[in-house]
Backbone as CSV, one residue per row, in Angstrom:
resi,resn,N_x,N_y,N_z,CA_x,CA_y,CA_z,C_x,C_y,C_z
1,PHE,48.096,9.999,15.655,49.162,9.187,16.566,48.376,8.332,17.472
2,ARG,47.187,8.785,18.104,46.629,8.008,19.038,46.021,6.730,18.192
3,HIS,45.506,6.827,17.070,45.080,5.709,16.229,46.137,4.697,15.868
4,ALA,47.253,5.346,15.581,48.310,4.438,15.301,48.800,3.554,16.463
5,LEU,48.863,4.134,17.511,49.102,3.305,18.840,47.932,2.208,19.125
6,LEU,46.699,2.636,19.003,45.757,1.703,19.281,45.398,0.572,18.254
7,LEU,45.669,0.954,16.981,45.250,-0.096,15.799,45.909,-1.515,16.154
8,PRO,47.180,-1.709,16.654,47.645,-2.905,16.885,46.845,-3.671,17.932
9,LEU,46.449,-2.950,19.064,45.743,-3.678,20.114,44.379,-3.965,19.689
10,ASP,43.655,-3.073,18.765,42.433,-3.387,18.229,42.547,-4.667,17.472
11,MET,43.637,-4.868,16.653,43.757,-6.077,15.811,44.157,-7.265,16.676
12,MET,44.874,-7.159,17.809,45.271,-8.170,18.494,44.062,-8.766,19.299
13,PHE,42.961,-7.989,19.781,41.796,-8.380,20.744,40.622,-8.291,19.848
14,ALA,40.750,-8.268,18.499,39.515,-8.424,17.602,39.071,-9.777,17.643
15,PRO,37.725,-10.014,17.399,37.005,-11.172,17.381,37.500,-12.054,16.213
16,ALA,37.227,-13.417,16.463,37.884,-14.208,15.191,36.984,-14.029,14.123
17,PRO,37.542,-14.123,12.890,36.530,-13.970,11.697,35.451,-14.812,11.629
18,THR,34.427,-14.390,11.193,33.121,-15.102,10.998,33.130,-15.740,9.533
19,PRO,33.000,-16.957,9.365,32.847,-17.631,8.042,31.513,-17.160,7.516
20,GLY,31.561,-16.841,6.092,30.574,-16.593,5.254,30.217,-15.075,4.962
21,TYR,31.137,-14.265,5.634,31.069,-12.741,5.487,32.174,-12.261,4.545
22,PRO,31.994,-11.347,3.713,32.810,-10.819,2.875,34.337,-10.602,3.300
23,TYR,34.308,-9.900,4.430,35.798,-9.543,4.926,35.949,-10.187,6.246
24,GLY,35.136,-11.398,6.561,35.402,-12.164,7.683,34.713,-11.598,8.783
25,TYR,34.101,-10.390,8.849,33.439,-9.898,9.829,32.037,-9.306,9.518
26,PRO,31.084,-9.389,10.209,29.677,-8.779,10.056,29.727,-7.232,9.755
27,MET,29.298,-6.685,8.628,29.403,-5.338,8.478,28.056,-4.741,9.045
28,ALA,28.111,-3.290,9.165,26.837,-2.712,9.684,25.869,-2.892,8.579
29,PRO,24.553,-2.934,9.118,23.491,-3.277,8.198,23.502,-2.332,6.929
30,GLU,23.765,-0.901,7.071,23.670,-0.064,6.022,24.832,-0.356,5.156
31,MET,26.062,-0.801,5.625,27.132,-1.139,4.646,26.849,-2.347,3.840
32,GLU,26.034,-3.271,4.527,25.853,-4.592,3.634,24.741,-4.199,2.760
33,MET,23.817,-3.409,2.945,22.781,-2.958,2.032,23.328,-2.346,0.959
34,SER,24.289,-1.397,1.143,24.852,-0.719,-0.048,25.515,-1.631,-0.900
35,ARG,26.260,-2.695,-0.461,26.724,-3.669,-1.063,25.786,-4.488,-2.085
36,VAL,24.675,-4.891,-1.349,23.515,-5.577,-2.150,23.061,-4.716,-3.280
37,ASN,22.993,-3.356,-3.052,22.527,-2.407,-3.980,23.438,-2.100,-5.026
38,GLY,24.373,-2.977,-5.315,25.233,-2.697,-6.339,26.249,-1.596,-6.028
39,GLY,26.589,-1.390,-4.765,27.630,-0.456,-4.381,27.187,0.835,-4.136
40,ARG,25.796,1.275,-4.499,25.230,2.343,-4.284,24.734,2.396,-2.732
41,SER,24.654,3.751,-2.012,24.153,3.626,-0.687,22.649,3.564,-0.764
42,LEU,22.185,2.836,0.147,20.626,2.654,0.072,19.955,3.087,1.305
43,ASN,19.284,4.232,1.162,18.725,4.943,2.467,17.742,3.856,3.096
44,PRO,17.882,3.245,4.272,16.927,2.377,4.752,15.785,3.115,5.430
45,SER,15.019,3.737,4.550,13.972,4.583,5.102,12.617,4.242,4.875
46,ASN,12.298,2.922,4.458,10.990,2.465,4.322,10.801,1.341,4.883
47,TYR,9.603,0.702,4.754,9.361,-0.782,5.686,9.773,-1.910,4.848
48,GLU,10.633,-1.775,3.961,11.338,-2.869,3.461,12.603,-3.081,4.146
49,LEU,12.982,-2.248,5.042,14.233,-2.416,5.806,14.278,-3.745,6.583
50,MET,13.285,-4.263,7.009,13.291,-5.616,7.669,13.513,-6.747,6.637
51,ASP,12.856,-6.607,5.576,13.190,-7.599,4.382,14.638,-7.447,4.056
52,ALA,15.250,-6.271,3.857,16.618,-6.141,3.511,17.490,-6.708,4.721
53,LEU,17.256,-6.525,5.837,18.072,-6.992,6.874,18.056,-8.712,6.873
54,LEU,16.866,-9.144,6.809,16.771,-10.504,6.704,17.366,-11.117,5.504
55,ASP,17.349,-10.558,4.502,17.976,-10.971,3.189,19.517,-10.898,3.223
56,ILE,20.209,-10.219,4.012,21.541,-9.931,3.850,22.516,-11.104,3.831
57,LYS,22.141,-12.042,4.577,23.092,-13.301,4.670,22.850,-14.012,3.365
58,ASP,21.650,-14.154,2.938,21.410,-14.770,1.647,21.968,-14.205,0.510
59,ARG,21.863,-12.851,0.383,22.047,-12.134,-0.728,23.554,-11.743,-0.928
60,VAL,24.303,-11.707,0.159,25.762,-11.376,0.383,26.626,-12.626,0.595
61,ALA,26.206,-13.368,1.403,27.151,-14.510,1.685,26.645,-15.853,0.934
62,GLY,25.502,-15.665,0.513,25.102,-16.903,-0.340,24.549,-17.965,0.373
63,SER,24.228,-17.895,1.603,23.662,-18.853,2.275,22.714,-18.584,3.345
64,THR,21.552,-19.284,3.523,20.408,-19.052,4.452,19.988,-20.176,5.217
65,THR,20.001,-20.128,6.472,19.650,-21.177,7.407,17.904,-21.306,7.467
66,SER,17.725,-22.603,7.779,16.326,-22.720,7.900,15.478,-21.686,8.909
67,SER,16.315,-21.347,9.938,15.701,-20.385,10.846,15.592,-18.983,10.241
68,ASP,16.460,-18.445,9.297,16.355,-17.410,8.655,14.951,-17.284,7.867
69,TYR,14.758,-18.434,7.108,13.525,-18.622,6.303,12.278,-18.385,7.154
70,ASP,12.351,-19.226,8.335,11.329,-19.358,9.402,10.959,-17.833,9.646
71,GLN,11.845,-16.976,10.010,11.679,-15.602,10.599,11.117,-14.789,9.335
72,GLN,11.561,-14.967,8.169,10.974,-14.360,7.157,9.588,-14.685,6.930
73,LEU,9.253,-15.900,7.033,7.974,-16.311,6.721,7.125,-15.947,7.760
74,ILE,7.477,-15.870,9.001,6.539,-15.344,10.076,6.318,-13.786,9.985
75,ILE,7.382,-12.930,9.529,7.135,-11.468,9.302,6.116,-11.329,8.212
76,VAL,6.307,-12.022,7.093,5.462,-11.858,5.914,4.126,-12.396,6.127
77,LEU,3.832,-13.402,6.847,2.467,-13.902,7.311,1.825,-12.825,8.140
78,ARG,2.579,-12.381,9.109,2.113,-11.466,10.106,1.424,-10.104,9.331
79,ASP,2.319,-9.735,8.308,1.906,-8.523,7.615,0.816,-8.816,6.582
80,CYS,0.809,-9.965,5.976,-0.352,-10.336,5.307,-1.615,-10.437,6.074
81,VAL,-1.572,-10.773,7.174,-2.886,-10.842,8.182,-3.244,-9.297,8.355
82,VAL,-2.228,-8.629,8.593,-2.637,-7.013,8.915,-3.264,-6.501,7.670
83,GLU,-2.641,-6.756,6.430,-3.310,-6.250,5.290,-4.775,-6.767,5.043
84,PHE,-4.948,-8.063,5.305,-6.293,-8.715,5.320,-7.371,-7.943,6.083
85,LEU,-6.863,-7.519,7.465,-7.865,-6.946,8.457,-7.972,-5.501,8.088
86,ALA,-6.744,-4.910,7.705,-7.152,-3.308,7.451,-7.910,-3.291,6.218
87,THR,-7.690,-3.922,5.252,-8.425,-3.874,3.992,-9.973,-4.099,4.263
88,ALA,-10.296,-5.142,5.111,-11.506,-5.410,5.468,-12.388,-4.271,6.224
89,VAL,-11.639,-3.695,7.161,-12.139,-2.603,7.731,-12.410,-1.284,7.009
90,PHE,-11.499,-1.293,6.046,-11.557,0.024,5.246,-12.651,-0.159,4.116
91,VAL,-12.681,-1.147,3.592,-13.688,-1.474,2.556,-15.244,-1.594,3.332
92,PHE,-15.315,-2.047,4.513,-16.602,-2.174,5.135,-17.041,-0.799,5.534
93,ILE,-16.232,0.051,6.047,-16.705,1.480,6.213,-17.151,2.214,5.005
94,GLY,-16.338,2.051,4.041,-16.501,2.723,2.854,-17.635,2.435,2.047
95,ILE,-18.033,1.200,2.125,-19.214,0.780,1.189,-20.667,0.833,2.098
96,THR,-20.315,0.612,3.390,-21.721,0.701,4.235,-22.229,2.145,4.396
97,VAL,-21.271,3.110,4.480,-21.921,4.450,4.482,-22.971,4.776,3.367
98,PRO,-22.608,4.664,2.243,-23.585,4.914,1.213,-24.680,4.150,1.165
99,GLN,-24.634,2.805,1.610,-25.831,1.910,1.624,-26.815,2.327,2.603
100,LEU,-26.512,2.975,3.703,-27.366,3.377,4.784,-27.926,4.787,4.539
101,GLY,-27.657,5.439,3.493,-28.355,6.606,3.094,-29.628,6.514,2.480
102,LYS,-30.672,7.130,2.845,-32.147,7.023,2.340,-32.138,7.798,1.124
103,PHE,-32.797,7.197,0.114,-32.847,7.964,-1.107,-33.932,9.097,-1.176
104,GLY,-33.540,10.257,-1.608,-34.519,11.434,-1.734,-35.012,11.874,-0.478
105,THR,-34.226,11.918,0.614,-34.531,12.521,1.965,-33.448,13.190,2.442
106,GLU,-33.828,13.994,3.524,-32.798,14.868,4.024,-31.628,14.049,4.649
107,ALA,-32.165,12.848,5.094,-30.961,11.937,5.630,-30.041,11.257,4.558
108,GLY,-30.435,11.634,3.218,-29.579,10.898,2.317,-28.131,11.236,2.434
109,VAL,-27.240,10.220,2.091,-25.919,10.245,2.204,-25.320,11.148,0.892
110,THR,-24.577,12.231,1.241,-24.124,12.965,0.080,-22.619,12.585,-0.322
111,THR,-22.233,13.162,-1.458,-20.867,12.855,-1.885,-19.829,13.026,-0.853
112,LEU,-20.109,14.130,-0.156,-19.184,14.683,0.852,-19.137,13.731,2.156
113,ASN,-20.105,12.973,2.376,-20.162,11.974,3.611,-19.323,10.819,3.175
114,VAL,-19.716,10.416,1.955,-18.854,9.279,1.402,-17.510,9.468,1.207
115,ALA,-17.146,10.478,0.626,-15.740,10.789,0.453,-14.921,10.882,1.886
116,PHE,-15.571,11.623,2.872,-14.977,11.641,4.084,-14.675,10.273,4.882
117,SER,-15.761,9.399,4.532,-15.801,8.097,5.009,-14.451,7.205,4.537
118,PHE,-14.229,7.381,3.415,-13.156,6.726,2.671,-11.777,7.360,3.271
119,GLY,-11.795,8.691,3.156,-10.547,9.426,3.479,-10.068,9.211,5.020
120,LEU,-11.131,9.421,5.742,-10.839,9.357,7.301,-10.540,7.909,7.450
121,ALA,-11.190,6.957,6.987,-10.899,5.511,7.268,-9.310,5.145,6.859
122,ILE,-9.030,5.655,5.784,-7.720,5.280,5.369,-6.547,5.877,6.191
123,SER,-6.841,7.176,6.515,-5.895,7.950,7.401,-5.670,7.083,8.908
124,VAL,-6.886,6.639,9.334,-6.812,6.157,10.737,-6.177,4.760,10.654
125,LEU,-6.434,3.822,9.614,-5.851,2.585,9.405,-4.339,2.725,9.058
126,ALA,-3.973,3.722,8.213,-2.607,3.953,7.771,-1.878,4.239,8.979
127,ALA,-2.313,5.077,10.009,-1.582,5.379,11.212,-1.476,4.236,12.184
128,CYS,-2.490,3.260,12.097,-2.451,2.016,12.916,-1.640,0.974,12.306
129,CYS,-1.615,0.787,11.160,-0.976,-0.400,10.578,0.299,-0.229,9.681
130,SER,0.889,1.009,9.472,1.854,1.132,8.636,3.218,0.798,9.390
131,ARG,3.292,0.612,10.641,4.518,0.009,11.218,4.635,-1.439,11.034
132,PHE,3.562,-2.102,10.606,3.627,-3.513,10.327,3.819,-3.802,8.771
133,SER,2.664,-3.666,8.024,2.717,-4.009,6.644,3.036,-2.898,5.786
134,GLY,3.037,-1.587,6.286,2.995,-0.487,5.445,1.645,-0.025,5.017
135,ALA,0.524,-0.803,5.476,-0.789,-0.182,5.376,-1.174,0.049,3.924
136,HIS,-1.031,-0.898,2.977,-1.314,-0.598,1.663,-2.796,-0.489,1.377
137,MET,-3.417,-1.596,1.741,-4.881,-1.842,1.540,-5.511,-1.451,0.238
138,ASN,-4.678,-1.798,-0.693,-4.724,-1.457,-2.162,-3.817,-2.185,-3.062
139,PRO,-4.434,-3.026,-3.947,-3.532,-3.742,-4.794,-2.708,-2.974,-5.720
140,ALA,-3.259,-1.845,-6.155,-2.585,-0.771,-6.943,-1.381,-0.101,-6.335
141,VAL,-1.712,0.135,-5.059,-0.446,0.705,-4.271,0.619,-0.223,-3.881
142,THR,0.293,-1.447,-3.693,1.196,-2.572,-3.515,2.136,-2.700,-4.834
143,TRP,1.359,-2.749,-5.842,1.976,-2.933,-7.335,2.872,-1.742,-7.582
144,GLY,2.319,-0.608,-7.294,3.073,0.838,-7.490,4.368,0.812,-6.736
145,LEU,4.364,0.465,-5.459,5.534,0.456,-4.695,6.459,-0.742,-5.032
146,PHE,6.061,-1.878,-5.595,7.003,-2.880,-6.190,7.613,-2.221,-7.270
147,VAL,6.946,-1.659,-8.311,7.495,-1.099,-9.340,8.544,-0.017,-9.155
148,ALA,8.289,0.650,-8.135,9.211,1.786,-7.740,10.474,1.269,-6.858
149,GLY,10.337,-0.024,-6.549,11.512,-0.631,-5.801,11.421,-0.432,-4.444
150,ARG,10.393,-0.097,-3.865,10.063,0.068,-2.469,9.924,-1.101,-1.564
151,ILE,9.294,-2.223,-2.264,9.178,-3.517,-1.714,9.565,-4.483,-2.499
152,GLY,9.851,-5.772,-1.875,10.262,-6.848,-2.480,9.241,-7.683,-3.219
153,LYS,9.494,-8.724,-3.907,8.469,-9.554,-4.500,7.649,-10.336,-3.330
154,ARG,8.265,-10.548,-2.303,7.421,-11.270,-1.093,6.218,-10.383,-0.868
155,ARG,6.155,-9.142,-0.899,5.240,-8.249,-0.490,4.035,-8.223,-1.486
156,LEU,4.324,-8.822,-2.661,3.099,-8.925,-3.622,2.099,-10.037,-3.070
157,SER,2.470,-10.743,-2.194,1.479,-11.660,-1.437,0.392,-10.933,-0.857
158,TYR,0.623,-9.516,-0.537,-0.497,-8.673,0.120,-1.654,-8.825,-0.807
159,ILE,-1.672,-8.768,-2.249,-2.630,-8.600,-3.111,-3.777,-9.563,-2.771
160,PRO,-3.530,-10.802,-2.817,-4.651,-11.876,-2.508,-5.312,-11.507,-1.141
161,CYS,-4.494,-11.157,-0.232,-5.008,-10.894,1.050,-5.887,-9.705,1.134
162,GLN,-5.628,-8.703,0.369,-6.490,-7.504,0.158,-7.807,-7.741,-0.518
163,LEU,-7.631,-8.755,-1.338,-8.864,-9.117,-2.168,-9.687,-9.839,-1.324
164,MET,-9.219,-10.882,-0.352,-9.976,-11.530,0.480,-10.537,-10.605,1.538
165,GLY,-9.859,-9.689,2.154,-10.250,-8.926,3.079,-11.470,-8.024,2.436
166,ALA,-11.486,-7.447,1.293,-12.518,-6.760,0.607,-13.699,-7.724,0.380
167,THR,-13.426,-8.820,0.152,-14.671,-9.820,0.036,-15.470,-10.082,1.193
168,VAL,-14.589,-10.379,2.296,-15.098,-10.484,3.644,-15.989,-9.302,4.184
169,ALA,-15.458,-8.110,3.909,-15.979,-6.798,4.174,-17.276,-6.705,3.491
170,ALA,-17.365,-6.988,2.247,-18.749,-6.861,1.450,-19.615,-7.986,1.977
171,ALA,-19.260,-9.176,2.410,-20.074,-10.109,2.915,-20.708,-9.496,4.171
172,VAL,-19.957,-9.175,4.991,-20.393,-8.432,6.304,-21.397,-7.350,6.092
173,SER,-21.155,-6.500,5.096,-21.961,-5.417,4.980,-23.226,-5.843,4.320
174,TYR,-23.173,-6.922,3.548,-24.423,-7.508,3.013,-25.311,-8.012,4.210
175,GLY,-24.665,-8.581,5.203,-25.284,-9.150,6.339,-26.068,-8.005,7.102
176,VAL,-25.492,-6.795,7.008,-26.029,-5.673,7.870,-27.267,-4.980,7.114
177,THR,-27.163,-5.103,5.620,-27.964,-4.120,4.879,-29.049,-5.106,3.989
178,HIS,-28.901,-6.361,4.005,-29.724,-7.191,3.005,-31.164,-7.042,3.281
179,ASN,-31.559,-6.794,4.498,-33.050,-6.595,4.696,-33.508,-5.277,4.561
180,LEU,-32.683,-4.274,3.998,-33.217,-2.903,3.777,-34.252,-2.773,2.671
181,ASN,-35.139,-2.023,2.740,-36.060,-1.689,1.516,-35.263,-1.158,0.422
182,ARG,-35.089,-1.778,-0.886,-34.355,-1.473,-1.927,-34.969,-0.088,-2.408
183,THR,-36.296,0.141,-2.279,-36.709,1.517,-2.916,-36.225,2.699,-2.070
184,VAL,-36.170,2.377,-0.720,-35.660,3.394,0.141,-33.985,3.488,0.094
185,TYR,-33.500,2.336,0.195,-31.965,2.304,0.128,-31.562,1.483,-1.045
186,PRO,-31.614,2.228,-2.144,-31.192,1.725,-3.534,-29.746,1.090,-3.523
187,VAL,-28.913,1.924,-3.117,-27.497,1.548,-3.144,-27.206,0.186,-2.527
188,ALA,-27.969,-0.302,-1.624,-27.810,-1.504,-0.786,-27.918,-2.570,-1.708
189,ALA,-28.540,-2.446,-2.936,-28.783,-3.605,-3.778,-27.529,-4.139,-4.425
190,THR,-26.630,-3.125,-4.767,-25.284,-3.515,-5.294,-24.127,-3.419,-4.352
191,LEU,-24.517,-3.309,-3.126,-23.418,-2.978,-2.027,-22.399,-1.899,-2.276
192,ALA,-22.896,-0.838,-3.027,-22.191,0.286,-3.354,-21.001,0.035,-4.455
193,SER,-21.304,-1.049,-5.204,-20.351,-1.536,-6.296,-20.081,-0.208,-7.163
194,ASN,-19.015,-0.168,-7.692,-18.359,0.792,-8.642,-19.096,0.532,-9.987
195,ALA,-19.605,1.563,-10.747,-20.130,1.485,-11.933,-20.031,2.830,-12.694
196,VAL,-19.787,2.756,-13.921,-19.756,4.056,-14.623,-21.102,4.696,-14.731
197,ALA,-21.231,6.016,-14.445,-22.646,6.519,-14.588,-23.000,6.711,-15.888
198,PRO,-24.255,6.865,-16.211,-24.801,6.935,-17.603,-24.393,8.106,-18.219
199,ASP,-24.094,9.202,-17.602,-23.622,10.436,-18.350,-22.187,10.493,-18.711
200,PHE,-21.470,9.398,-18.549,-20.141,9.387,-18.832,-19.721,8.140,-19.571
201,THR,-18.725,8.224,-20.294,-18.099,7.062,-21.031,-16.978,6.188,-20.271
202,ARG,-16.916,4.896,-20.675,-15.930,4.125,-19.985,-14.483,4.839,-20.090
203,GLY,-14.225,5.218,-21.355,-13.153,6.042,-21.566,-12.819,7.128,-20.619
204,GLU,-13.763,7.985,-20.346,-13.611,9.021,-19.426,-13.353,8.427,-17.848
205,ALA,-14.031,7.464,-17.458,-14.024,6.688,-16.216,-12.481,6.216,-16.053
206,LEU,-12.007,5.592,-17.143,-10.667,4.839,-17.255,-9.712,6.077,-17.093
207,GLY,-9.870,7.071,-17.733,-8.759,8.221,-17.610,-8.863,8.770,-16.217
208,MET,-9.924,8.868,-15.712,-9.944,9.460,-14.218,-9.418,8.553,-13.160
209,GLU,-9.652,7.293,-13.436,-9.010,6.267,-12.500,-7.577,6.226,-12.621
210,ILE,-7.174,6.413,-13.821,-5.435,6.450,-13.993,-4.943,7.569,-13.345
211,LEU,-5.571,8.649,-13.646,-5.078,10.036,-13.067,-5.026,10.056,-11.625
212,PHE,-6.203,9.761,-10.962,-6.154,9.932,-9.459,-5.504,8.777,-8.802
213,THR,-5.294,7.435,-9.378,-4.403,6.400,-8.782,-2.988,6.866,-8.927
214,ALA,-2.699,7.521,-10.045,-1.276,7.865,-10.150,-0.927,9.165,-8.986
215,LEU,-2.002,9.910,-8.960,-1.683,10.846,-7.839,-1.529,10.266,-6.556
216,LEU,-2.396,9.203,-6.125,-2.361,8.642,-4.786,-0.948,7.985,-4.695
217,VAL,-0.547,7.236,-5.657,0.875,6.472,-5.488,1.870,7.579,-5.437
218,ALA,1.898,8.682,-6.180,2.763,9.723,-6.118,2.953,10.283,-4.886
219,VAL,1.845,10.600,-4.220,1.837,11.174,-2.878,2.402,10.187,-1.843
220,ILE,2.055,8.843,-1.906,2.644,7.802,-1.050,4.128,7.852,-1.111
221,LEU,4.600,7.742,-2.519,6.084,7.646,-2.551,6.692,8.804,-1.962
222,SER,6.080,10.133,-2.179,6.626,11.223,-1.598,6.613,11.285,-0.070
223,VAL,5.581,11.104,0.462,5.544,11.320,1.964,6.084,10.234,2.849
224,THR,6.383,9.096,2.128,7.037,8.057,2.998,8.497,7.771,2.562
225,HIS,9.015,8.731,1.964,10.415,8.670,1.503,11.347,9.484,2.556
226,GLY,12.542,8.745,2.730,13.655,9.360,3.446,13.221,9.780,4.876
227,LYS,13.407,11.065,5.310,13.051,11.513,6.587,11.618,11.879,6.747
228,ALA,11.047,11.851,5.784,9.547,12.243,5.981,8.858,11.235,6.806
229,GLN,9.123,10.112,6.996,8.532,9.219,7.844,9.118,8.869,9.130
230,PHE,10.204,9.645,9.448,10.906,9.346,10.633,11.072,10.394,11.607
231,GLY,10.159,11.445,11.603,10.095,12.464,12.571,9.388,12.048,13.663
232,PRO,9.445,12.925,14.853,8.678,12.546,15.935,7.132,12.279,15.776
233,VAL,6.628,13.104,14.636,5.228,12.881,14.401,5.112,12.827,12.857
234,SER,4.547,11.789,12.409,4.348,11.562,10.984,3.032,12.100,10.525
235,PHE,3.094,12.849,9.451,1.772,13.316,8.910,1.369,12.578,7.694
236,ALA,2.172,11.547,7.296,1.998,10.754,6.049,0.534,10.116,6.077
237,PRO,-0.023,9.747,7.134,-1.356,9.136,6.925,-2.506,10.111,6.549
238,LEU,-2.294,11.441,7.043,-3.106,12.485,6.804,-3.004,13.015,5.211
239,TYR,-1.829,13.060,4.896,-1.596,13.329,3.384,-2.334,12.393,2.599
240,ILE,-2.130,11.057,2.883,-2.640,9.967,2.033,-4.279,10.127,2.202
241,GLY,-4.790,10.285,3.417,-6.180,10.409,3.572,-6.750,11.554,2.770
242,PHE,-6.190,12.635,2.796,-6.646,13.803,2.040,-6.666,13.527,0.595
243,THR,-5.793,12.842,0.006,-5.607,12.522,-1.421,-6.839,11.551,-1.725
244,VAL,-7.065,10.613,-0.874,-8.202,9.591,-1.066,-9.527,10.539,-0.919
245,LEU,-9.593,11.449,-0.103,-10.792,12.249,0.053,-10.927,13.115,-1.255
246,VAL,-9.921,13.768,-1.631,-10.040,14.697,-2.996,-10.696,13.772,-4.153
247,ALA,-9.892,12.576,-4.214,-10.349,11.763,-5.378,-11.788,11.336,-5.460
248,HIS,-12.267,11.039,-4.210,-13.653,10.727,-3.963,-14.616,11.803,-4.248
249,LEU,-14.099,13.011,-3.800,-15.090,14.141,-4.130,-15.247,14.433,-5.679
250,VAL,-14.025,14.209,-6.390,-14.224,14.278,-7.971,-14.957,13.075,-8.500
251,MET,-14.580,11.949,-8.220,-15.087,10.742,-8.932,-16.200,10.135,-8.595
252,ILE,-16.831,10.268,-7.426,-18.098,9.585,-6.895,-19.152,9.862,-8.110
253,PRO,-19.443,11.098,-8.606,-20.527,11.174,-9.512,-20.168,10.448,-10.776
254,LEU,-18.885,10.174,-11.199,-18.491,9.590,-12.415,-18.739,8.044,-12.347
255,ASP,-18.101,7.459,-11.356,-18.125,6.019,-11.269,-17.999,5.585,-9.950
256,GLY,-18.301,6.264,-8.817,-18.191,5.866,-7.541,-16.926,5.791,-6.971
257,CYS,-15.872,6.164,-7.661,-14.559,6.254,-7.335,-13.931,4.888,-6.778
258,SER,-13.152,4.314,-7.532,-12.432,3.177,-7.125,-11.068,3.479,-6.536
259,ILE,-10.092,3.665,-7.466,-8.584,3.793,-7.443,-8.073,2.780,-6.563
260,ASN,-8.802,1.539,-6.389,-8.514,0.503,-5.591,-9.257,-0.825,-6.063
261,PRO,-8.542,-1.646,-6.779,-9.168,-2.959,-7.346,-9.880,-3.759,-6.213
262,ALA,-9.311,-3.791,-4.926,-10.052,-4.722,-4.015,-11.377,-3.951,-3.601
263,ARG,-11.457,-2.503,-3.523,-12.541,-1.985,-3.098,-13.753,-2.270,-4.145
264,SER,-13.256,-2.530,-5.413,-14.215,-2.733,-6.395,-14.605,-4.165,-6.479
265,PHE,-13.591,-5.171,-6.290,-13.717,-6.527,-6.473,-14.717,-7.093,-5.411
266,GLY,-14.518,-6.832,-4.102,-15.240,-7.403,-2.980,-16.733,-7.217,-3.188
267,PRO,-17.250,-6.018,-3.150,-18.620,-5.738,-3.474,-19.243,-6.394,-4.679
268,ALA,-18.457,-6.363,-5.775,-19.067,-7.037,-7.082,-19.075,-8.439,-6.930
269,LEU,-18.127,-9.135,-6.235,-18.345,-10.566,-6.013,-19.371,-10.985,-5.339
270,ILE,-19.708,-10.306,-4.150,-20.830,-10.698,-3.335,-22.167,-10.273,-3.771
271,SER,-22.329,-9.054,-4.591,-23.596,-8.632,-5.087,-23.641,-9.156,-6.503
272,ASN,-22.677,-9.865,-7.172,-22.638,-10.368,-8.525,-22.948,-9.149,-9.388
273,THR,-22.294,-8.036,-9.159,-22.351,-6.861,-10.165,-21.047,-6.590,-10.806
274,TRP,-20.865,-6.995,-12.003,-19.552,-7.016,-12.627,-19.521,-5.910,-13.666
275,GLN,-20.535,-5.044,-13.695,-20.557,-3.865,-14.849,-19.204,-3.024,-14.643
276,ASP,-18.592,-2.903,-15.827,-17.536,-2.175,-16.051,-16.292,-2.448,-15.156
277,GLN,-16.270,-3.703,-14.489,-15.305,-4.056,-13.588,-13.811,-3.833,-14.142
278,TRP,-13.596,-4.057,-15.558,-12.284,-4.006,-15.976,-11.815,-2.547,-15.897
279,VAL,-12.622,-1.615,-15.938,-12.170,-0.180,-15.695,-11.390,0.001,-14.447
280,PHE,-12.013,-0.584,-13.458,-11.598,-0.620,-12.041,-10.286,-1.390,-11.680
281,TRP,-9.778,-2.131,-12.660,-8.628,-2.886,-12.460,-7.499,-2.245,-13.453
282,VAL,-7.887,-1.966,-14.806,-6.856,-1.471,-15.607,-6.443,-0.108,-15.232
283,GLY,-7.473,0.830,-14.992,-7.192,2.212,-14.504,-6.151,2.199,-13.352
284,PRO,-6.483,1.712,-12.170,-5.725,1.957,-11.052,-4.273,1.202,-11.293
285,LEU,-4.157,0.038,-12.010,-2.926,-0.389,-12.103,-2.020,0.349,-13.042
286,VAL,-2.667,0.777,-14.252,-1.842,1.627,-15.177,-1.410,2.938,-14.450
287,GLY,-2.267,3.574,-13.717,-2.041,4.752,-12.983,-0.883,4.457,-11.962
288,ALA,-0.982,3.420,-11.237,0.162,3.165,-10.245,1.517,2.924,-10.778
289,THR,1.490,2.332,-12.074,2.566,1.899,-12.648,3.445,3.121,-13.353
290,SER,2.357,3.996,-13.860,2.865,5.186,-14.406,3.470,6.252,-13.263
291,ALA,2.863,6.284,-12.315,3.374,7.125,-11.197,4.730,6.586,-10.562
292,SER,4.713,5.351,-10.425,6.086,4.720,-9.873,7.208,4.786,-10.795
293,LEU,7.045,4.652,-12.188,8.108,4.847,-13.019,8.566,6.294,-13.199
294,PHE,7.514,7.159,-13.397,7.845,8.570,-13.327,8.598,9.135,-12.193
295,SER,8.234,8.759,-10.960,8.753,9.196,-9.764,10.258,8.628,-9.566
296,ARG,10.374,7.337,-10.141,11.790,6.845,-9.998,12.624,7.441,-10.872
297,THR,12.172,7.684,-12.139,12.925,8.388,-13.094,13.268,9.736,-12.648
298,LEU,12.338,10.465,-12.258,12.475,11.869,-11.804,13.531,11.916,-10.668
299,TRP,13.448,10.952,-9.592,14.267,11.076,-8.597,15.802,10.736,-9.019
300,ARG,15.903,9.814,-10.031,17.092,9.505,-10.365,18.015,10.708,-11.178
301,LEU,16.988,11.345,-12.000,17.616,12.541,-12.708,17.927,13.611,-11.636
302,MET,17.213,13.723,-10.606,17.531,14.950,-9.720,18.640,14.686,-8.718
303,SER,18.752,13.353,-8.279,19.662,12.984,-7.246,20.738,12.070,-7.623
304,GLY,20.560,11.246,-8.603,21.408,10.355,-9.062,21.233,9.053,-8.270
305,LYS,20.217,9.002,-7.564,19.850,7.685,-6.599,18.335,7.341,-6.973
306,SER,18.277,5.901,-6.611,16.993,5.293,-6.873,16.023,5.820,-5.738
307,ILE,14.764,5.811,-6.037,13.843,6.438,-5.102,13.610,5.536,-3.891
308,ALA,14.087,4.245,-3.973,13.928,3.418,-2.845,14.856,3.692,-1.845
């Protein structure tokens, strides 16, 4: 009864219709996003939320002003810079630790040391940078999230930024270690570039790269979905870091552990060490694609909704 009395007053004092909106009035973001997503409710629980909000006018009303494009461009450029810096720091830490280990001495760097350097670095950087770009730091992760529908095509611009960041990191690492005695510090000669060990085949290395990259992308899709990333404290960076740690513990004796084409590309370019480079591109990209398609299909079967 109360609503019946107040409804005419609401209609009388309602603001004038806004041109360009489906019903004459701006809808709540989640309502507009559900319309964009083909009528299905889209849980705005990932870092593509800003992209979706900025695209509403263009995708629903069919018009976008120059200021909208300027705002979108600024956000994407900011996030590309974050990806460049985060990848540079990550790769520098990861490849410098094994280079500084003395061969055949008690001070030699072990598999555990290198694995922890990669795992802890990714955890810290993910905690710092995820609020901006999502802290991918890995072309395979970016591609996997795109295939899973978590990010839009604009975010594929992260990939060249990640490759440039890894290259700069390798160049800086070379500046730090290029005067080391190569007999005492043999890993410094190749800047800790990935290469398949003599006791293993390229097929075995490729299979392991596919497996552990798929595991990494599956973990990322799981721990950053829904309410998992919106609690008072997010443990997603730790879960991702532990996944990277485990992958390195298993794969360092095999091929140095890539699961990240940028990590392999930067040192290879600066040291001109291209041995088995294709393994460290094909494996991670195939693994990321497989994990994304499997996760998306499984989520739809279980809940009837897209994983995005």
